[in-house]
Phi, psi and omega in degrees: 000124179295127183224114184238143183226137178223129175268113183290346177275356181290160178287132181272156169247158183288135174252107178274134180276066186294336180288344179269350184303312185211146166236151183268164172213171190278303198213136189307315186296337177298333182290352174276352181279142178294322181290324175300312181295322178295320179292321177297320177301318178297318179295323176295314186288321187260337184244348177078019183299139183254331180223162173225145182232139177208164178279158156086024178296339180258004184293160183297328180289350172271349179068023188292321183209127177223172174243132176219128182053043177063021177239139174284132175241141183237139175217121179251018183297312181295322175299319178299318180300322178290308184294324175301316181295317179301311184294327177294324177291329184109016182244141178257157177277140160258104195274112170272113182279090181203168341263203186279124171303142184305323183293341178254352186292139180270358180201177187269354189292137178229169177224152179071164185293338181272005168070050178284129184279132190237019176265159176297165177290145175281346181218103183291329177295320178293323175298314179300320178297316177302313182296315179299316180297316181297311184290320177298321177299318178300315181295318180294324184278319189250350180091143186293326180296323178292311186291337174294344175273353177275174173230141177242116174261144181258106176076191180215120173048058181290351176278356176256131182296339177296333186246350182204123189266357185252194184269166176305318180299327178292322175295316180301323176293318176302316179299314181302311182298318182291313182298318180294323178296319179295314182292336175294332176285312177198127184292343181273357177285147186260128179224144181201177181192193004270004175058038186274155166284154172060027177055036185273164167067005186298308179299319181296319178298313181290325174302313180300313182297317183288321181290333183249010178054046178261131182292139173216100185281339179205162174253127176235145180199181184226154173202141176233151180291349176273357184288120167066028177239142184076185182282149177301132181086001179295155178291165186300316182297322178294318177300314181294323180298333180271354183285133174299149187302322184250033187298322183291319176298314184295322178292320178296318178298317180299316180295319177300319179295329180278343191281352174058043175087356179279151174301142180253124178242112169271108187259007166207135167193160175194186180289339172195167177267008181275118182286357176226058182257112181305333180297335179299334183266359190252165174302336175314311184290328175299316179293318179297316179300311184298311179301316186293310186293327179285336176279324185272345188311319182294346192251352188226160173263331183220137176223091194266110179292140179251101013220177179278341186218151172278001169288093199202140191214033182295322177259310176192168179263115186278163176248346183287130185300318178237100188233022176078018179292167184290339195293151166287330176246143178277185186296337178270358183084016178278128181292133171275170179305323181296326176299316181292328173298316176299324179294318176297318179296322180298327183283349182294155172283200184235016178240110180267132179254147179292144182237135175258137179128143179222154178205157184295325184233341184261133175235153182222140174227140179244125184231132188254142165244184184298316187239019180199168172221141180241132174257113176270126181239137170230147172237099191225142168211148174294159182306146177071016173250149184294134177201145181206172173298136181236143172271112186262134177250131180237136175230119176253113187262153182062040183260143170287167177302129183283150173271334179173167178215143178213162180233141172242133190238148166231112180199193184302330185252002183224137176052043187228084181293332181301322180298318178293322178301320176298317179298324179292349184096015177057055178298140181284325179239135187256140170280168179299322179294319178295319176300317180297317180295319180291321178297319178296321180294339181277350189293148169282144175230144179262127179242134180295146176242140173278154184207163172235150183220123180207133175052042176078009179243125178259129181239136177224154175223146174201155174274136180237108182295167174298143175056056186225159171236138172223131175250109180261117181247129176248127181254140176254164170300142184304130179085003180295146181268112176272359177074009185280159174254125185295159179293000000 
């Protein structure tokens, strides 16, 4: 039986909302869509997202660089339309400098249905000129103080042959040329890498930068729980079944240790790397998200979920409302369970208190605000591992008399629009009324909890289903002394 105890008089540590730093999206041109922008605004307003990252700001469909009459032509108009919209919403770009404009590509290989070129530049000087022109344009348009709040990543996952056709040394050279071009515009602009899959190349990248006096303001990389587990080519569930329970925490800690004091930005992660994984639409991912971000928080500055929306087209643009896409929101803007988990996380305070108690599948975190404390609970296991409903016992010690307590849940029966869509018969195209009903089914609801209070100890009990999140909030009378020591 899960039994957790927290002394509210204990010294708190700071809880950074690293999961709000950035959210991912698929492809730059999608950011020109009105529905994409509306969904991002919702994520900013309800989830607190601060930056957004996507592929392809240099792709040919953005018109950034072409050749005409043997002359290079540059156009940053479409990029401006995107960045103007982001800043108006209140979100800044985390700029992934990718992929290669066709006119600079050294070979024909492409990736994704939109044909992003993934070969090195045939002319590194011309590449450097493109980067300087683009970044100088940003500074002239938005001001240097604003652009210093942005981040510039060089490329995307160059350790995968799908995204980079050359050797590691060729990527390091691309990084050097790019970083130096950015710093020539303004030394205060932030640039980093190696933006690798599977948290690879970090020591080698930093060795290169230090040995060659190349600036690296941060370390960025990616990791998914499906990385390198099970047999190559195994299905997603088999890969997940082989993943260690704390794999995301352990990888984040390892990267922090390798980063040599630099900020660590994980700019892609999710419940799996499969773009059509049904678990993405289920409460499973809400539980995985909550457990993961609260475990990795001490080790990273940014933990960017891939992606905020199912408006996404790396393979094709789907029409099915719930099709296992990466997004927190589906193509209609209906919140999935993971979105509601993010909403609960956004409401947390910034003072984390130590918790006593362990369980095979249930985890607990206690986070304090001025007049309340929230206990975040997850009941999570990877596929094919034993899990069941658990009766959870909570004891909050050194507590003032409570004013009330309530719980908000994400599970099979709460904040789960996917379940209603199945009941509806899984329609491929939704009417406005169906969208309204599904959006309503996704909502969080607050339910009162009974409690007992004696000798400064508050006790609560609740059932926590498998693959579930519960946020238990206890409110005190305004100004009540919880005896805590601030972070």
